[in-house]
DSSP file (Angstrom, degrees, kcal/mol; ACC not computed):
  #  RESIDUE AA STRUCTURE BP1 BP2  ACC     N-H-->O    O-->H-N    N-H-->O    O-->H-N    TCO  KAPPA ALPHA  PHI   PSI    X-CA   Y-CA   Z-CA
    1    1 A M              0   0    0      0, 0.0     2,-0.4     0, 0.0     0, 0.0   0.000 360.0 360.0 360.0 128.2    5.8  -19.0   39.2
    2    2 A W        -     0   0    0      0, 0.0     2,-0.4     0, 0.0     0, 0.0  -0.859 360.0-147.0-106.5 140.6    2.3  -19.9   38.0
    3    3 A L        -     0   0    0     -2,-0.4     2,-0.5     2,-0.0     0, 0.0  -0.825  21.6-115.0-104.3 144.6   -0.1  -22.2   39.8
    4    4 A E        -     0   0    0     -2,-0.4     2,-0.5     1,-0.0     0, 0.0  -0.675  33.5-161.6 -76.4 126.3   -2.6  -24.4   38.2
    5    5 A V        -     0   0    0     -2,-0.5     2,-0.3     0, 0.0    -1,-0.0  -0.947   2.8-152.5-114.9 125.5   -6.0  -23.2   39.1
    6    6 A K        -     0   0    0     -2,-0.5     2,-0.0     1,-0.1    -2,-0.0  -0.719  27.4-104.4 -94.5 146.4   -9.0  -25.5   38.8
    7    7 A A        +     0   0    0     -2,-0.3     2,-0.3     2,-0.0    -1,-0.1  -0.336  44.1 178.2 -65.3 147.6  -12.5  -24.1   38.2
    8    8 A F        -     0   0    0     -2,-0.0     2,-1.0     0, 0.0     3,-0.1  -0.946  39.0 -91.5-146.3 168.9  -14.8  -24.2   41.2
    9    9 A D     >  -     0   0    0     -2,-0.3     4,-2.4     1,-0.2     5,-0.2  -0.728  32.7-168.9 -87.0 102.9  -18.3  -23.2   42.0
   10   10 A L  H  > S+     0   0    0     -2,-1.0     4,-2.8     1,-0.2     5,-0.2   0.893  85.1  54.8 -61.0 -42.3  -18.0  -19.7   43.5
   11   11 A F  H  > S+     0   0    0      1,-0.2     4,-2.5     2,-0.2    -1,-0.2   0.932 111.0  44.7 -58.1 -47.2  -21.6  -19.6   44.7
   12   12 A S  H  > S+     0   0    0      2,-0.2     4,-2.8     1,-0.2     5,-0.2   0.907 112.6  52.2 -64.4 -41.3  -21.1  -22.8   46.7
   13   13 A F  H  X S+     0   0    0     -4,-2.4     4,-2.6     2,-0.2    -2,-0.2   0.938 112.5  44.6 -59.1 -47.9  -17.7  -21.6   48.0
   14   14 A L  H  X S+     0   0    0     -4,-2.8     4,-2.7     2,-0.2     5,-0.2   0.902 113.5  50.0 -65.4 -41.3  -19.3  -18.3   49.3
   15   15 A T  H  X S+     0   0    0     -4,-2.5     4,-2.3    -5,-0.2    -2,-0.2   0.936 113.6  45.5 -62.2 -46.7  -22.3  -20.1   50.8
   16   16 A D  H  X S+     0   0    0     -4,-2.8     4,-2.5     2,-0.2    -2,-0.2   0.908 113.6  50.2 -62.5 -42.5  -20.0  -22.5   52.6
   17   17 A S  H  X S+     0   0    0     -4,-2.6     4,-2.7    -5,-0.2    -2,-0.2   0.907 111.2  48.1 -63.0 -42.6  -17.7  -19.7   53.8
   18   18 A Q  H  X S+     0   0    0     -4,-2.7     4,-2.5     2,-0.2    -1,-0.2   0.894 110.9  50.8 -67.0 -39.0  -20.6  -17.7   55.1
   19   19 A D  H  X S+     0   0    0     -4,-2.3     4,-2.2    -5,-0.2    -2,-0.2   0.932 112.7  46.4 -61.7 -45.3  -22.0  -20.7   56.9
   20   20 A W  H  X S+     0   0    0     -4,-2.5     4,-2.7     1,-0.2     5,-0.2   0.927 112.6  50.1 -62.6 -45.1  -18.6  -21.3   58.5
   21   21 A S  H  X S+     0   0    0     -4,-2.7     4,-3.2     1,-0.2     5,-0.5   0.903 110.8  49.0 -60.8 -42.8  -18.2  -17.7   59.4
   22   22 A K  H  X S+     0   0    0     -4,-2.5     4,-1.4     1,-0.2    -1,-0.2   0.908 114.6  44.8 -65.0 -42.0  -21.6  -17.5   61.0
   23   23 A K  H  < S+     0   0    0     -4,-2.2    -2,-0.2    -5,-0.2    -1,-0.2   0.879 121.0  39.9 -67.9 -37.8  -21.0  -20.7   63.1
   24   24 A T  H  < S+     0   0    0     -4,-2.7    -2,-0.2    -5,-0.2    -3,-0.2   0.904 134.3  16.0 -80.0 -44.1  -17.5  -19.6   64.1
   25   25 A F  H  < S-     0   0    0     -4,-3.2    -3,-0.2     1,-0.3    -2,-0.2   0.425 106.7-113.4-113.8  -2.2  -18.0  -15.8   64.8
   26   26 A G     <  -     0   0    0     -4,-1.4    -1,-0.3    -5,-0.5    -2,-0.1  -0.194  54.2 -38.2  89.2 172.5  -21.8  -15.5   65.0
   27   27 A P  S    S-     0   0    0      0, 0.0    43,-0.0     0, 0.0     5,-0.0  -0.238  79.1 -80.2 -67.6 158.7  -24.1  -13.7   62.7
   28   28 A P        -     0   0    0      0, 0.0     2,-0.3     0, 0.0    43,-0.1  -0.315  52.0-167.1 -58.0 139.2  -23.1  -10.4   61.1
   29   29 A R    >   -     0   0    0     -3,-0.1     3,-1.3    41,-0.1     4,-0.3  -0.747  39.1 -92.2-121.2 172.6  -23.5   -7.4   63.5
   30   30 A K  T 3  S+     0   0    0      1,-0.3     3,-0.2    -2,-0.3    -1,-0.0   0.833 126.0  25.3 -54.2 -36.1  -23.4   -3.7   62.9
   31   31 A D  T >  S+     0   0    0      1,-0.1     3,-1.8     2,-0.1     4,-0.5   0.168  83.9 113.1-117.2  17.7  -19.7   -3.5   63.6
   32   32 A S  T X>  +     0   0    0     -3,-1.3     4,-1.0     1,-0.3     3,-0.5   0.719  67.4  71.5 -67.3 -18.1  -18.5   -7.1   62.8
   33   33 A W  H 3> S+     0   0    0     -4,-0.3     4,-2.4    37,-0.3    -1,-0.3   0.763  84.5  70.4 -65.2 -24.0  -16.4   -5.7   59.9
   34   34 A K  H <> S+     0   0    0     -3,-1.8     4,-2.1     1,-0.2    -1,-0.2   0.905  97.3  48.4 -62.1 -41.4  -14.0   -4.2   62.4
   35   35 A G  H <> S+     0   0    0     -3,-0.5     4,-2.0    -4,-0.5    -1,-0.2   0.867 110.1  52.2 -65.6 -36.0  -12.7   -7.6   63.4
   36   36 A V  H  X S+     0   0    0     -4,-1.0     4,-2.6     2,-0.2    -2,-0.2   0.919 108.6  50.3 -66.3 -43.0  -12.2   -8.6   59.8
   37   37 A I  H  X S+     0   0    0     -4,-2.4     4,-2.5     1,-0.2    -2,-0.2   0.917 109.2  51.5 -61.5 -42.9  -10.2   -5.4   59.1
   38   38 A A  H  X S+     0   0    0     -4,-2.1     4,-1.7     1,-0.2    -1,-0.2   0.907 111.3  47.9 -59.9 -41.4   -8.0   -6.1   62.1
   39   39 A H  H  X S+     0   0    0     -4,-2.0     4,-2.3     2,-0.2    -2,-0.2   0.902 109.7  52.1 -67.4 -40.7   -7.4   -9.6   60.8
   40   40 A I  H  X S+     0   0    0     -4,-2.6     4,-2.6     1,-0.2    -2,-0.2   0.908 107.0  53.9 -61.0 -41.3   -6.6   -8.3   57.3
   41   41 A E  H  X S+     0   0    0     -4,-2.5     4,-1.6     1,-0.2    -1,-0.2   0.894 107.9  49.9 -60.8 -39.6   -4.1   -5.9   58.8
   42   42 A E  H  X S+     0   0    0     -4,-1.7     4,-1.7     1,-0.2    -1,-0.2   0.920 110.9  49.3 -63.0 -43.6   -2.4   -8.8   60.5
   43   43 A E  H  X S+     0   0    0     -4,-2.3     4,-2.3     1,-0.2    -2,-0.2   0.886 106.7  55.5 -64.0 -38.1   -2.3  -10.8   57.3
   44   44 A L  H  X S+     0   0    0     -4,-2.6     4,-2.3     1,-0.2    -1,-0.2   0.871 104.5  53.8 -63.5 -35.9   -0.8   -7.7   55.4
   45   45 A E  H  X S+     0   0    0     -4,-1.6     4,-1.3     2,-0.2    -1,-0.2   0.908 108.6  49.4 -62.2 -40.9    2.0   -7.6   58.0
   46   46 A E  H  X S+     0   0    0     -4,-1.7     4,-2.1     1,-0.2    -2,-0.2   0.891 109.4  51.9 -65.0 -38.6    2.7  -11.3   57.2
   47   47 A I  H  < S+     0   0    0     -4,-2.3    -2,-0.2     1,-0.2    -1,-0.2   0.884 104.1  57.0 -65.2 -38.4    2.7  -10.5   53.4
   48   48 A R  H  < S+     0   0    0     -4,-2.3    -1,-0.2     1,-0.2    -2,-0.2   0.864 112.3  42.4 -59.8 -34.4    5.2   -7.7   54.0
   49   49 A K  H  < S+     0   0    0     -4,-1.3    -2,-0.2     1,-0.2    -1,-0.2   0.846 133.0  20.9 -78.5 -35.9    7.5  -10.3   55.6
   50   50 A E    ><  +     0   0    0     -4,-2.1     3,-1.8    -5,-0.1    -1,-0.2  -0.658  69.1 172.5-134.0  74.9    6.9  -13.0   52.9
   51   51 A P  T 3  S+     0   0    0      0, 0.0    -1,-0.1     0, 0.0    -4,-0.1   0.629  77.9  53.3 -66.4 -13.2    5.5  -11.3   49.8
   52   52 A Y  T 3  S+     0   0    0     -5,-0.1     2,-1.0     4,-0.0     3,-0.1   0.218  75.6 115.1-105.5  15.2    5.6  -14.4   47.7
   53   53 A D    X>  -     0   0    0     -3,-1.8     4,-1.5     1,-0.2     3,-0.7  -0.748  48.0-166.6 -88.0 101.6    3.6  -16.6   50.1
   54   54 A I  H 3> S+     0   0    0     -2,-1.0     4,-2.5     1,-0.2     5,-0.2   0.807  83.0  62.3 -60.3 -31.9    0.4  -17.4   48.2
   55   55 A E  H 3> S+     0   0    0      1,-0.2     4,-2.0     2,-0.2    -1,-0.2   0.894 102.8  49.3 -63.6 -38.9   -1.4  -18.6   51.3
   56   56 A E  H <> S+     0   0    0     -3,-0.7     4,-1.6     2,-0.2    -1,-0.2   0.904 110.9  50.0 -66.8 -40.4   -1.1  -15.2   53.0
   57   57 A W  H  X S+     0   0    0     -4,-1.5     4,-1.8     1,-0.2    -2,-0.2   0.910 110.8  49.4 -62.6 -41.9   -2.5  -13.5   49.8
   58   58 A M  H  X S+     0   0    0     -4,-2.5     4,-2.8     1,-0.2     5,-0.2   0.844 104.4  59.1 -68.5 -32.4   -5.4  -16.0   49.7
   59   59 A D  H  X S+     0   0    0     -4,-2.0     4,-2.6     1,-0.2    -1,-0.2   0.917 106.3  48.8 -58.6 -41.8   -6.1  -15.3   53.4
   60   60 A V  H  X S+     0   0    0     -4,-1.6     4,-2.3     2,-0.2    -2,-0.2   0.903 110.9  50.0 -65.3 -40.7   -6.6  -11.7   52.5
   61   61 A V  H  X S+     0   0    0     -4,-1.8     4,-2.0     2,-0.2    -2,-0.2   0.947 113.6  45.0 -61.7 -48.4   -9.0  -12.6   49.6
   62   62 A I  H  X S+     0   0    0     -4,-2.8     4,-2.2     1,-0.2    -2,-0.2   0.895 113.2  50.2 -64.8 -40.6  -11.1  -14.9   51.8
   63   63 A L  H  X S+     0   0    0     -4,-2.6     4,-2.8    -5,-0.2    -1,-0.2   0.879 107.7  54.7 -65.0 -36.4  -11.1  -12.3   54.6
   64   64 A G  H  X S+     0   0    0     -4,-2.3     4,-2.2     2,-0.2    -2,-0.2   0.909 108.5  47.9 -62.0 -41.8  -12.3   -9.7   52.1
   65   65 A L  H  X S+     0   0    0     -4,-2.0     4,-2.2     2,-0.2    -1,-0.2   0.895 112.4  49.2 -64.9 -39.6  -15.2  -11.9   51.1
   66   66 A D  H  X S+     0   0    0     -4,-2.2     4,-2.8     2,-0.2    -2,-0.2   0.900 109.6  52.0 -67.0 -39.5  -16.1  -12.5   54.7
   67   67 A G  H  X S+     0   0    0     -4,-2.8     4,-1.0     2,-0.2    -2,-0.2   0.896 108.7  50.5 -62.2 -39.9  -15.9   -8.7   55.4
   68   68 A A  H ><>S+     0   0    0     -4,-2.2     5,-2.6     2,-0.2     3,-0.5   0.928 111.3  48.6 -62.9 -44.2  -18.2   -8.1   52.5
   69   69 A Y  H ><5S+     0   0    0     -4,-2.2     3,-1.7     1,-0.2    -2,-0.2   0.932 111.1  49.9 -59.1 -46.7  -20.6  -10.7   53.9
   70   70 A R  H 3<5S+     0   0    0     -4,-2.8   -37,-0.3     1,-0.3   -38,-0.3   0.658 107.0  56.5 -69.6 -15.2  -20.5   -9.1   57.3
   71   71 A S  T <<5S-     0   0    0     -4,-1.0    -1,-0.3    -3,-0.5    -2,-0.2   0.398 128.8 -93.9 -94.8   0.8  -21.2   -5.7   55.8
   72   72 A G  T < 5S+     0   0    0     -3,-1.7     2,-0.5     1,-0.3    -3,-0.2   0.475  77.7 139.7 105.3   3.1  -24.4   -7.0   54.2
   73   73 A I      < -     0   0    0     -5,-2.6    -1,-0.3    -6,-0.2    -2,-0.1  -0.710  43.1-143.7 -81.8 125.0  -23.3   -8.0   50.7
   74   74 A T     >  -     0   0    0     -2,-0.5     4,-2.2    -3,-0.1     3,-0.3  -0.364  21.6-108.6 -88.1 165.9  -25.1  -11.3   49.9
   75   75 A T  H  > S+     0   0    0      1,-0.2     4,-2.4     2,-0.2     5,-0.2   0.876 118.7  57.3 -58.0 -39.5  -23.9  -14.3   47.9
   76   76 A S  H  > S+     0   0    0      1,-0.2     4,-0.7     2,-0.2    -1,-0.2   0.864 107.1  47.6 -64.7 -34.3  -26.2  -13.4   45.0
   77   77 A I  H >> S+     0   0    0     -3,-0.3     4,-0.9     2,-0.2     3,-0.7   0.927 110.8  52.5 -69.5 -44.6  -24.6   -9.9   44.7
   78   78 A H  H >< S+     0   0    0     -4,-2.2     3,-0.7     1,-0.2    -2,-0.2   0.931 113.8  42.2 -53.7 -48.8  -21.0  -11.5   44.9
   79   79 A T  H 3< S+     0   0    0     -4,-2.4    -1,-0.2     1,-0.2    -2,-0.2   0.579 110.6  55.6 -83.1  -8.8  -21.8  -13.9   42.1
   80   80 A S  H << S+     0   0    0     -4,-0.7     2,-0.3    -3,-0.7    -1,-0.2   0.547  78.9 107.6 -98.5  -7.7  -23.6  -11.5   39.9
   81   81 A I    <<        0   0    0     -4,-0.9    -4,-0.0    -3,-0.7    -3,-0.0  -0.533 360.0 360.0 -70.0 129.1  -20.8   -8.9   39.7
   82   82 A S              0   0    0     -2,-0.3    -1,-0.2     0, 0.0    -3,-0.0   0.392 360.0 360.0-125.2 360.0  -19.3   -9.0   36.3
């Protein structure tokens, strides 16, 4: 099954996501990636139970981006990777 994907502004998405993450969980700290990894592990368990659930896969993608942010990777680095 293929989903229709519409183009979107990755820079704006990442900026909005980082703003939300900072407001929700506080600014990145030296070990804040640990909480993201724990959450990804929970999502992977859900994927093992429902491997065709696109929402669970997207949760992992979004958490990965948040983990990168919390590890010091900036929006400009995300959007310049080719």
